[in-house]
C-alpha positions as CSV (number, residue, x, y, z in Angstrom):
1,M,1.6,-3.3,4.8
2,R,0.9,-6.9,3.8
3,K,-2.7,-6.1,2.6
4,L,-0.7,-3.2,0.1
5,C,1.9,-5.5,-1.0
6,L,-1.3,-8.0,-2.0
7,A,-3.2,-5.3,-3.5
8,L,-0.2,-4.7,-5.4
9,M,0.2,-7.8,-6.4
10,I,-3.2,-8.6,-7.4
11,L,-3.0,-5.1,-9.6
12,A,0.4,-6.3,-11.3
13,G,-1.3,-9.8,-12.2
14,I,-4.7,-8.3,-13.7
15,G,-2.6,-5.8,-15.7
16,L,0.0,-8.2,-16.8
17,S,-3.3,-10.5,-17.9
18,G,-4.7,-8.1,-19.9
19,C,-1.6,-8.1,-21.9
20,S,-2.5,-10.9,-24.1
21,R,-2.6,-10.2,-27.8
22,D,-4.3,-13.2,-28.5
23,D,-7.7,-12.2,-26.6
24,R,-8.7,-8.7,-28.2
25,T,-12.7,-9.0,-27.6
26,E,-14.0,-6.2,-26.0
27,G,-17.2,-6.3,-24.2
28,P,-18.9,-7.0,-20.8
29,N,-15.8,-9.2,-19.5
30,A,-13.1,-6.2,-20.6
31,R,-15.6,-3.7,-18.8
32,Q,-15.6,-5.8,-15.4
33,A,-11.6,-6.3,-15.8
34,G,-11.6,-2.7,-15.9
35,R,-13.4,-2.2,-13.1
36,D,-12.0,-4.8,-10.9
37,A,-8.8,-3.2,-11.7
38,Y,-9.5,0.3,-10.6
39,R,-11.6,-1.1,-7.3
40,A,-8.1,-2.6,-6.7
41,S,-5.8,0.6,-7.3
42,Q,-8.4,2.4,-5.3
43,T,-7.9,0.0,-2.4
44,A,-4.1,0.0,-2.9
45,K,-4.1,3.8,-2.9
46,D,-6.2,3.8,0.3
47,E,-3.8,1.1,2.1
48,A,-0.6,3.3,1.3
49,K,-2.1,6.2,2.6
50,K,-3.1,4.2,5.8
51,A,0.8,2.3,5.8
52,A,2.1,6.0,5.7
53,E,0.2,7.1,8.7
54,D,0.8,4.4,10.7
55,L,4.8,5.2,9.9
56,R,4.1,8.6,10.6
57,H,2.9,7.9,14.1
58,A,5.4,5.3,14.8
59,G,8.3,7.8,14.1
60,K,6.6,10.3,16.6
61,E,6.2,7.8,18.8
62,F,9.7,6.5,18.7
63,R,11.2,10.2,18.9
64,Q,9.2,11.1,21.9
65,G,10.6,7.8,23.6
66,W,14.2,8.9,22.5
67,E,14.0,12.1,24.1
68,E,12.4,11.1,27.1
69,A,15.4,8.5,27.5
70,K,17.5,10.6,26.7
71,H,16.4,13.5,29.4
72,G,16.1,11.1,31.8
73,D,19.6,9.1,31.5
74,T,21.8,9.9,34.4
75,R,24.7,8.1,33.2
76,R,25.4,11.2,30.4
77,K,28.7,13.2,30.9
């Protein structure tokens, strides 16, 4: 999850740094920044998918534990 936040912060930083009106030059530097931003967005996307899978798995484990405890509780009325 921390990797996802870091990737999103880097992506936001790159995006905001590109908003400067003083630097309107196009060329290799702009292309490289675009490539870097694309790679960062793909990394963030992959990390988000991984985090979603981890959360889904943790939710299943939690529900299974809950059901096992519920069925094994002898103090129930």
